[in-house]
N, C-alpha and C positions, 0 to 999 in steps of 0.2 A: 781805453778803459773797458769798452764793451767786449773787445777781443780777449782781454785778460779774464774777464768774468766768464766768458764762454769757455775758455781754456780750463778754468777751475771746475766748472760744472760738468764738462764733458769727460773728465777723467774718471768717472764713476760708473759702476754697474750696480744693479739692484738684484739682490738674491733673497729668496724666502728662507727663513729660519724657523725651526719648530722648537718650542720650549714645553716642558711638562711641569706640572705641580700636582700634589696630592690634594684631593678634596675630601676632608674628613667626614663631612655630612653625608656624602654618598658612598664613601669608601672606594673611590675610583681615581685613576690618574687622569687629569685633564691635560689636553694638548692645545696649544695655541700657536698660530703662525704670525710672524711679524716680517716686515720688509726691512732688510738690512742693506745699508749702502756700503759698498766696497770700492776703494780707490784703486785704480790700475796704474801701472807705471807712467812716469812722466814722459812727455814727448820732448825729445831733444834733437838738435841738429837738423831741423827741417828748414827748407829754404823756399821763400816766396809762395808760389801756388801749392807746393807740397804741404805747407803748413795749413793752408786753407782747406785743402782736400782732407788732410788728416783730422782737422777739427770737425769738419762736416761729418766724416765717417764716425768719429768718436761720439758726436751728438746723436747720430742715428742709432748707434749701438746702445747708448745710454737710455734713450727714449724707448727703444724696443725692449730692453731688459726691464724697464720700469713698468711697461704695459703688461708684458707676459708674466713677470714675477708678481705684479700686483693682482692680476687675475688669479694666479695660483693661490695667493694668500687669501683672497676673498672666498674662493671655492673651498679651499682647505679648511678655513675656519668654519664655514657652514657645515661641512661634513663632520668636523670634530665636534661641533656643538650638538648636532643630531646624535652622534655616537655617544656623547657624554649623557645626554638626556635619556637615551635608551638604556645605558648601563645603570644610571642612577635609578630609574624606575624599576629596573630588574633587581637591583640590590635592595631597594625598599620593599619590593614584593617578597623577596626571600626573607627579609627580616620579619615582616608581618606573618608569613607562613610559619617561621620558627616559633614565634610567640604563640600562635594558635596551637601548634603541635605540643608545645610545652604546657599550655593551659589544659589541653585535652588529656595529656599523660599525667598531670598532677592530680592525685586523689583529693576528693572534696571531703573534709571532716564532718 
């Protein structure tokens, strides 16, 4: 049973995926990274020690992709968050400046 569970878990790799959505409040595109699980091909026709070695290797690859891709997602989301905050502040500053210019150019009766 344990070997079957290991076989199901080790057939996966983890990949970062980026999604975008529009933020109407700031008028900017927001990007966000998630960790997606992708299943790789099934292992077939392995015999005795070959199966054990294959499962160990697949487990190492799966764990490595989880750590590396997870790190990429964490760092990427931090960078995207900072970028979004900077863009949002810039857009709000531009909007305030436009209101000031319009108020300055409008004649007072």
